[in-house]
C-alpha positions in Angstrom: 15.6 91.9 -33.7 19.1 92.2 -32.8 21.1 95.2 -34.2 23.9 92.7 -34.9 21.2 91.1 -37.2 20.3 95.0 -38.6 23.5 95.5 -40.2 23.8 92.2 -41.5 20.7 92.9 -43.1 22.1 96.5 -44.4 25.0 95.1 -45.8 23.6 92.0 -46.9 21.0 94.4 -49.3 24.3 97.1 -49.8 26.2 93.4 -51.2 23.7 92.3 -53.3 22.2 95.3 -54.8 25.7 96.2 -55.9 28.2 93.3 -56.6 30.4 95.0 -57.5 31.4 96.7 -54.2 34.0 95.4 -52.5 33.0 96.8 -49.0 29.6 96.1 -48.8 31.3 91.8 -48.8 34.0 92.9 -46.6 32.3 94.1 -43.7 29.4 91.9 -44.8 31.8 88.5 -43.9 33.0 90.1 -40.7 29.6 90.8 -39.6 28.5 87.7 -40.6 32.0 85.9 -38.7 30.6 88.1 -35.6 27.3 86.0 -35.8 29.2 82.8 -36.2 27.6 82.5 -39.7 31.3 81.3 -41.8 29.8 79.6 -44.0 28.0 82.4 -45.1 30.7 84.6 -44.3 33.5 82.6 -46.8 31.2 84.1 -49.8 31.1 86.9 -48.9 35.2 87.1 -48.7 35.5 84.9 -51.9 33.8 87.7 -53.2 35.9 91.1 -52.0 38.9 88.5 -53.2 37.4 88.9 -56.7 37.2 92.2 -56.3 40.0 92.9 -54.6 42.6 89.8 -54.7 45.3 92.3 -53.4 43.1 92.7 -50.0 46.0 91.2 -47.8 43.6 90.4 -44.8 40.4 88.8 -46.4 43.0 85.9 -46.8 43.4 86.1 -43.2 40.1 86.2 -42.4 38.9 83.6 -45.0 41.3 81.7 -43.6 39.5 82.1 -40.6 37.0 81.2 -41.5 37.4 77.9 -43.5 39.8 77.1 -40.5 36.7 76.7 -38.0 34.3 75.0 -40.7 37.4 72.2 -40.3 38.7 73.0 -44.1 42.4 72.1 -43.4 43.6 71.9 -46.7 42.2 74.9 -48.2 43.2 77.3 -45.7 46.3 76.2 -46.2 46.4 77.2 -49.5 44.7 80.6 -49.6 46.8 82.0 -46.1 49.8 80.8 -48.2 48.3 82.6 -51.1 47.8 85.7 -48.8 51.1 85.6 -46.6 52.3 86.0 -50.6 50.5 88.5 -51.0 50.9 90.8 -48.0 54.3 89.1 -48.2 55.2 91.3 -51.5 52.3 94.4 -50.1 54.7 94.6 -46.9 51.3 94.6 -45.2 52.6 93.2 -41.6 49.9 92.9 -39.8 47.9 90.2 -41.7 51.4 88.6 -42.9 52.3 88.1 -39.1 48.5 86.8 -38.0 48.7 84.1 -41.7 52.3 83.5 -40.4 50.8 82.3 -37.0 47.4 80.5 -38.5 50.6 78.2 -40.5 52.2 77.7 -37.8 49.2 76.3 -35.9 48.1 73.9 -38.5 51.5 72.9 -38.8 52.4 74.4 -42.8 54.9 75.8 -44.2 55.7 80.1 -43.9 56.5 80.6 -47.0 59.6 83.6 -47.0 60.1 86.2 -48.1 61.0 86.6 -52.5 63.9 88.1 -52.9 63.5 91.3 -54.6 62.2 91.7 -58.6 64.8 93.4 -60.6 62.4 97.2 -61.5 60.1 96.6 -64.3 60.4 100.2 -65.5 59.9 104.3 -62.7 57.4 104.9 -60.8 56.0 107.7 -59.2 57.9 106.7 -55.9 54.9 106.4 -53.9 53.4 103.1 -52.2 50.1 103.6 -51.5 50.0 101.2 -48.1 45.4 100.7 -48.2 45.4 96.6 -48.5 44.0 96.2 -51.4 45.2 98.8 -54.0 45.1 98.6 -57.5 47.6 101.1 -58.8 51.0 100.1 -57.8 54.0 102.1 -59.3 51.2 104.0 -61.0 49.9 105.2 -57.3 50.1 109.3 -56.4 50.3 111.2 -52.6 47.6 113.6 -52.7 48.8 117.2 -52.7 47.2 117.4 -48.6 46.1 116.2 -46.7 42.3 115.5 -47.3 40.7 116.4 -44.3 42.3 118.9 -41.7 42.8 116.3 -38.8 44.2 113.1 -38.1 43.3 110.8 -40.2 43.5 113.2 -42.6 47.2 113.3 -42.1 47.4 109.8 -42.2 45.7 109.4 -45.0 47.7 112.0 -47.2 50.6 109.9 -46.0 50.0 105.6 -46.7 47.1 106.3 -48.6 47.4 107.4 -52.7 44.8 109.2 -55.3 43.2 106.7 -56.5 42.3 104.8 -53.4 41.0 108.7 -51.5 38.6 108.8 -54.7 37.7 105.6 -54.9 36.5 106.5 -51.5 35.1 109.7 -51.2 33.4 109.7 -54.8 31.9 106.8 -54.5 32.4 104.2 -51.7 31.1 106.7 -49.7 27.9 107.7 -51.4 27.2 104.0 -51.3 28.2 103.5 -47.4 25.9 107.2 -46.4 22.8 105.8 -48.9 22.8 102.7 -47.4 22.7 102.3 -44.2 20.8 106.1 -44.3 23.4 107.5 -42.5 22.7 111.2 -41.2 26.0 112.7 -40.7 24.9 115.8 -39.4 24.5 113.8 -35.7 27.4 111.7 -33.5 26.2 108.2 -34.6 25.9 109.4 -38.3 29.5 110.5 -38.0 31.0 107.9 -36.5 30.0 105.1 -38.3 30.8 107.2 -41.3 34.7 107.1 -39.4 34.5 103.6 -39.0 33.8 102.5 -42.3 36.1 104.8 -43.8 39.4 104.0 -41.2 38.6 99.8 -42.2 38.6 100.5 -45.8 41.9 102.2 -45.8 43.3 99.7 -43.2 43.8 101.4 -40.3 43.0 99.3 -37.9 44.4 100.9 -35.7 42.8 104.4 -35.4 40.7 106.1 -33.0 
């Protein structure tokens, strides 16, 4: 069995054992795309959006899969919805990618909506994690959760709720399901990679 096939099997098990694990479904979809299994990836991305409808990056990946499968109209529908979600959340990278895809498909690109009336006070902190459900309730962490560059970035861009979701729930599932040994270099690298993907740090090293 190839390394890619092994990873697909790992995340398929994670998604099956815990159907509410958005990270498991998301990573499975990414790996299936890498393996050219676009129809199967569509199922994983659709489930991810059921669990986390504000996860704008997933709309982009789902749209790309539908294009590969020749489902243009469905792709345009998904990409249009995703563009609006990304624009509303300020997720520039997936929004720009979906702009390009819609243009290539000859479909109209939505326009940035006018600012909505303020519907009440919030904390003032805006979480930048794709898929964050906290909205105006988002609170900033009191300090960087780890003493390095990534910890500082989490402190500046990720709310306390999303950090808690990762640290107390999803990170444990990643460690257990993938049997990661954090004392090893490989185990730490895998842990860090999944953490960056969860927080949307696509350019983090």
